[in-house]
C-alpha positions in Angstrom: 22.1 25.8 16.9 21.2 24.6 13.3 19.0 21.6 12.9 19.4 18.8 10.4 16.2 17.2 9.1 16.2 13.4 9.4 14.7 10.9 7.0 11.4 9.5 8.3 10.2 6.0 7.6 7.1 3.9 8.0 8.2 0.9 10.0 5.0 -1.1 10.3 1.3 -0.8 10.3 -1.6 -3.0 11.4 -5.4 -2.7 11.8 -8.3 -4.5 13.2 -10.8 -6.0 10.8 -13.4 -3.4 10.0 -16.9 -4.0 11.2 -20.4 -2.7 10.3 -21.7 -0.1 12.7 -24.8 -0.8 14.7 -26.4 -3.5 16.8 -25.7 -6.3 14.3 -22.1 -5.3 13.8 -19.2 -7.4 15.1 -18.0 -4.7 17.5 -21.3 -3.6 19.0 -20.2 -4.9 22.4 -16.6 -3.8 22.0 -15.1 -0.5 23.2 -13.4 1.9 20.8 -10.3 2.3 23.0 -10.0 -1.5 23.2 -9.8 -1.7 19.4 -6.8 0.8 19.5 -5.2 -1.2 22.3 -5.3 -4.4 20.2 -3.6 -2.6 17.3 -0.9 -1.1 19.5 -0.2 -4.4 21.2 0.1 -6.2 17.9 2.6 -3.6 16.6 4.7 -4.2 19.7 4.4 -8.0 19.3 5.4 -7.9 15.7 8.5 -5.8 16.5 10.1 -7.5 19.5 13.4 -5.6 18.9 11.7 -2.4 19.9 11.9 -1.6 23.6 8.4 0.0 24.4 10.3 2.6 26.4 11.9 3.9 23.2 8.5 5.1 22.0 8.5 8.9 22.3 4.9 9.7 21.5 1.5 8.1 20.8 -0.9 10.1 18.5 -4.3 8.5 18.1 -7.1 10.2 16.0 -10.8 10.0 16.5 -13.5 12.2 14.8 -16.0 12.0 17.6 -13.9 12.5 20.7 -16.3 11.6 23.5 -17.1 8.5 25.5 -14.7 5.7 24.9 -13.1 7.7 22.1 -12.3 10.6 24.4 -10.1 11.3 27.3 -6.9 12.1 25.3 -7.0 8.7 23.6 -3.3 8.6 22.7 -2.3 8.7 26.3 -5.0 6.4 27.7 -4.6 3.8 24.9 -0.9 3.8 25.4 -1.2 3.0 29.1 -3.9 0.3 28.4 -1.6 -1.3 25.8 1.2 -1.6 28.4 3.5 1.1 27.3 5.5 2.6 30.2 3.9 5.6 31.9 6.9 7.6 30.7 5.5 7.5 27.1 3.2 10.5 26.5 0.3 10.6 24.1 -2.4 12.9 22.6 -5.5 12.9 20.5 -6.0 14.4 17.1 -8.9 15.2 14.8 -9.0 15.9 11.1 -12.2 13.9 10.5 -11.5 11.2 7.8 -7.8 12.2 7.7 -7.3 11.7 11.4 -4.8 8.8 11.3 -3.1 10.4 8.2 -2.6 13.6 10.2 -1.4 11.6 13.3 1.3 10.1 11.0 2.3 13.4 9.4 2.3 15.2 12.8 4.7 12.7 14.5 6.7 12.5 11.3 7.4 16.2 11.6 8.6 15.7 15.1 10.8 12.8 14.0 12.3 14.9 11.2 13.0 17.7 13.6 14.6 15.5 16.2 12.0 15.8 18.9 11.1 12.1 18.5 13.1 9.0 17.4 10.1 6.6 17.3 6.3 7.3 17.6 3.1 5.4 17.4 0.3 6.9 15.2 -3.1 5.7 14.3 -6.8 6.2 14.6 -10.1 4.7 15.6 -13.8 5.2 14.9 -16.7 3.3 16.4 -19.5 4.7 14.4 -21.9 2.3 16.1 -21.3 3.7 19.5 -20.7 7.3 18.2 -22.6 8.1 15.0 -21.1 10.8 12.8 -22.0 14.2 14.2 -22.9 13.0 17.7 -22.8 15.8 20.2 -21.6 18.5 17.7 -23.2 21.9 17.5 -22.3 23.6 14.2 -22.4 27.4 14.5 -25.6 28.6 12.9 -23.7 31.4 11.1 -22.2 28.8 8.7 -25.6 28.7 7.0 -27.2 32.0 8.1 -24.2 34.0 6.9 -24.1 31.8 3.8 -20.5 30.8 4.5 -21.4 27.4 3.3 -24.4 25.7 1.8 -26.3 23.5 4.3 -25.4 20.4 2.2 -21.7 20.9 3.3 -22.8 19.4 6.7 -23.9 16.1 5.1 -21.2 14.0 3.4 -23.5 12.1 1.2 -25.0 15.4 -0.1 -21.5 16.7 -0.9 -21.0 13.6 -3.0 -24.2 14.4 -4.9 -22.8 17.9 -5.4 -19.6 16.5 -6.9 -21.7 14.5 -9.4 -23.4 17.8 -10.3 -20.1 19.5 -10.8 -18.7 16.7 -13.0 -21.7 15.5 -15.0 -19.4 13.1 -16.9 -19.2 11.0 -13.7 -22.5 9.2 -14.0 -24.1 6.8 -11.6 -23.2 4.0 -14.0 -19.5 4.9 -13.8 -19.7 5.1 -10.0 -21.3 1.7 -9.8 -18.8 0.2 -12.2 -16.0 1.5 -10.0 -17.7 0.1 -6.9 -17.9 -3.4 -8.5 -14.2 -3.3 -9.3 -13.4 -2.3 -5.7 -15.3 -5.3 -4.4 -13.7 -7.7 -7.0 -10.2 -6.4 -6.2 -10.8 -6.7 -2.4 -12.0 -10.3 -2.8 -9.0 -11.2 -4.9 -6.7 -9.6 -2.4 -8.2 -11.7 0.4 -8.0 -14.9 -1.8 -4.3 -14.1 -2.5 -3.6 -13.5 1.2 -2.6 -9.9 0.8 -4.8 -8.4 3.6 -4.7 -10.9 6.4 -1.0 -10.5 7.3 -1.7 -7.0 8.6 -5.0 -7.7 10.4 -5.2 -8.1 14.2 -7.8 -10.7 15.2 -10.1 -9.3 17.8 -12.2 -11.3 20.3 -15.7 -10.0 20.3 -18.7 -10.5 22.5 -21.9 -11.5 20.7 -25.4 -11.5 22.0 -28.2 -13.7 20.6 -31.2 -11.6 21.5 -33.7 -14.4 20.5 -32.0 -17.0 22.7 -31.0 -14.5 25.4 -27.4 -15.8 25.3 -24.1 -14.1 25.2 -21.0 -15.7 23.7 -17.6 -14.9 22.3 -16.2 -15.0 18.8 -13.1 -13.9 16.8 -13.2 -11.1 14.2 -10.7 -12.0 11.5 -12.1 -10.5 8.3 -13.6 -7.3 7.2 -17.3 -7.5 7.8 -18.5 -4.9 5.2 -17.2 -6.7 2.1 -19.8 -7.8 -0.4 -18.0 -10.3 -2.8 -20.0 -11.1 -5.8 -21.5 -7.6 -6.1 -22.7 -7.0 -9.7 -23.8 -4.0 -11.6 -27.3 -5.4 -11.7 -27.4 -5.6 -7.9 -26.3 -1.9 -7.5 -28.6 -0.5 -10.2 -31.8 -0.2 -8.2 -30.4 0.7 -4.8 -32.0 3.7 -3.1 -30.4 7.1 -3.4 -30.9 8.3 0.2 -29.4 11.8 -0.2 -31.5 13.0 -3.1 -34.4 11.7 -5.1 -33.1 10.1 -8.3 -29.6 10.8 -7.1 -26.4 8.9 -7.9 -24.9 8.1 -4.5 -26.0 4.8 -3.0 -24.9 2.4 -0.3 -23.3 0.4 -3.1 -21.0 3.0 -4.5 -19.9 4.6 -1.2 -18.2 3.4 2.0 -20.6 2.4 4.8 -20.8 3.3 8.5 -18.0 1.3 10.1 -16.0 0.5 13.3 -12.3 -0.2 13.4 -8.8 0.9 14.4 -5.3 1.3 13.0 -1.9 1.8 14.3 1.6 2.4 12.8 5.2 2.9 13.9 6.9 5.9 12.5 10.7 6.4 13.1 13.9 8.1 12.0 15.5 5.9 9.4 18.8 5.8 11.1 17.2 4.8 14.4 15.1 2.1 12.7 18.1 0.6 11.1 20.2 0.8 14.3 17.5 -1.1 16.1 16.9 -3.6 13.3 13.4 -2.5 12.7 11.9 -2.9 9.2 11.8 0.0 6.9 8.7 -0.4 4.7 8.3 3.1 3.3 10.3 6.4 3.3 8.3 9.7 3.6 8.9 12.0 0.7 6.4 14.8 1.2 2.8 15.5 2.4 0.2 18.2 2.0 -3.3 19.1 3.1 -5.5 21.5 1.2 -8.9 23.2 1.6 -11.7 23.2 -0.9 -15.3 24.4 -0.9 -17.0 22.3 1.8 -19.9 21.6 -0.5 -17.7 19.5 -2.7 -15.3 18.1 -0.2 -14.6 15.1 -2.3 -12.4 17.1 -4.7 -10.0 17.8 -1.8 -7.4 15.1 -2.9 -6.7 17.0 -6.1 -5.1 20.2 -4.7 -3.6 18.2 -1.8 -1.9 15.9 -4.4 -0.8 18.9 -6.5 0.8 20.5 -3.4 2.5 17.3 -2.3 3.9 16.6 -5.7 5.2 20.2 -6.0 6.9 19.9 -2.6 8.6 16.7 -3.7 9.6 18.0 -7.1 7.6 15.2 -8.7 4.9 14.9 -11.3 1.8 12.6 -11.3 3.7 10.5 -13.9 6.3 9.6 -11.3 3.7 7.9 -9.1 3.7 4.1 -9.6 1.1 3.2 -7.0 -2.0 5.0 -5.7 -4.0 4.2 -2.5 -7.0 6.6 -2.6 -9.6 6.3 0.1 -13.0 5.4 -1.4 -15.4 7.5 0.7 -17.5 7.7 -2.4 -16.7 6.4 -5.9 -17.4 9.8 -7.4 -14.6 11.3 -5.3 -12.0 8.8 -6.6 -13.2 9.2 -10.2 -13.0 13.0 -9.9 -9.4 12.8 -8.9 -8.5 10.2 -11.6 -10.2 12.3 -14.3 -8.3 15.4 -13.2 -5.0 13.8 -13.6 -5.9 11.9 -16.7 -5.6 8.5 -15.1 -7.9 5.7 -16.4 -10.5 4.6 -13.9 -9.3 1.0 -14.3 -5.6 1.8 -14.1 -3.8 -1.1 -12.5 -1.8 1.3 -10.3 -4.9 2.4 -8.4 -6.1 0.6 -5.3 -4.7 -2.7 -6.3 -6.3 -4.5 -3.3 -9.6 -2.7 -3.5 -10.7 0.1 -1.2 -13.1 1.5 1.4 -16.2 0.7 -0.7 -15.3 -2.9 0.1 -13.3 -2.8 3.4 -15.2 0.0 5.1 -14.2 3.5 6.3 -14.1 3.9 10.0 -13.4 7.7 9.5 -10.3 8.6 11.5 -8.7 5.2 11.2 -8.5 4.9 7.4 -5.3 6.8 6.6 -3.1 4.2 8.1 -5.0 1.4 6.3 -4.0 3.1 3.0 -0.4 3.3 4.2 -0.3 -0.4 5.3 -1.7 -1.5 2.0 0.8 0.7 0.0 3.7 -0.7 2.1 2.7 -4.3 1.2 2.5 -3.4 -2.5 6.0 -1.7 -2.3 7.5 -4.9 -0.9 5.9 -6.9 -3.8 6.8 -4.5 -6.5 10.4 -3.3 -6.2 10.3 -1.8 -9.7 8.0 1.0 -8.3 9.8 3.9 -6.7 7.0 6.3 -5.6 3.5 5.8 -4.3 0.9 8.0 -2.6 -1.9 7.8 -0.1 -4.7 10.3 -0.5 -8.1 11.0 0.9 -10.9 13.6 1.0 -11.8 15.1 4.3 -15.1 16.4 5.7 -15.9 20.1 5.6 -13.8 20.7 2.5 -10.3 19.3 2.8 -7.9 16.8 1.2 -4.7 15.1 2.3 -1.9 13.4 0.4 1.3 11.7 1.5 3.9 10.7 -1.0 6.2 7.7 -0.1 9.3 6.2 -1.6 9.8 2.5 -1.9 13.0 1.4 0.1 13.0 -1.8 -1.9 13.3 0.1 -5.2 15.7 -1.8 -7.5 16.1 0.8 -10.2 14.0 -1.2 -12.7 11.6 1.7 -13.3 11.7 5.3 -12.4 8.1 5.3 -11.0 
């Protein structure tokens, strides 16, 4: 029988505070799956009108799917979070765009009618599972010259992007990074971020005193408020001598989790659930792995074409800041000023951190908050580059749009 596609909405999204990876990070003693569980439980707490048994699927992404990030995380985290055993789940991997792909995957199921309501999110504990742990790249990638060896190292791909676009200097990248830190600090000061953070109890060990205690993670650990151009100027360039990519103009190695509720709009309204964003279109695209940071450009072009929109119709941008050069390359391509007030209003991953597979839902959560505050904006997008040469973009419509502007 013929199928009717249903409108899909973003009901709600939350995340843990993001931490620094490694022994000194806030989540060093915390399991990755427990971070996801905290996010799922918070979503259910915030939406008491949702019967957990109504959840039809749980899709959780992780880039390194071993250890406490393995074992079909969508299923195990759902059970740990208290969902009925009747609720299925699965794991997903598209590296940095894992959570984004979790959302688009379940959204397709909702649109088709396979699901009414689904949970989608991601986690990355880069302290427990460093990027590339346990992988075994096929040697033919390099021996058959399918890709340059630099494609396997994300920092080197960012240096390659600087090479391709010499107009994006280290100075511009550093200036962008400073603005990201400033905007993130202002967003915190204005209370824009905290409403969607899940406090996480963390175990802390004082090695010198030989003591173990407990604390509460309530803010993003990687932030460096007060960052200046002068403080970034002389940082090491670890990927290339006299390079342009530094720890200051790139996201760090981080731990954290995100989760969101995706639903059919008619079901959300029937149950009295909030409707924070309406899905318009999405697209993923492949690019040369050596310059994976350019991936958001073709992905955005595809998503705009599918939606029948142009870049001028987009009133808000949430672009993941894996590297400053990657964001600048996208903005330059579309003729958008690098200090355009529509772009990353709350700051981005350079400040908050980028726990790989979790970050897509952070972008969505921040865009949803901005939609609520700016009803004159009709359309926004979330976009990110993806390891090994991909990009992903999702275009959203503001359900609060009041007709005051056509963007």
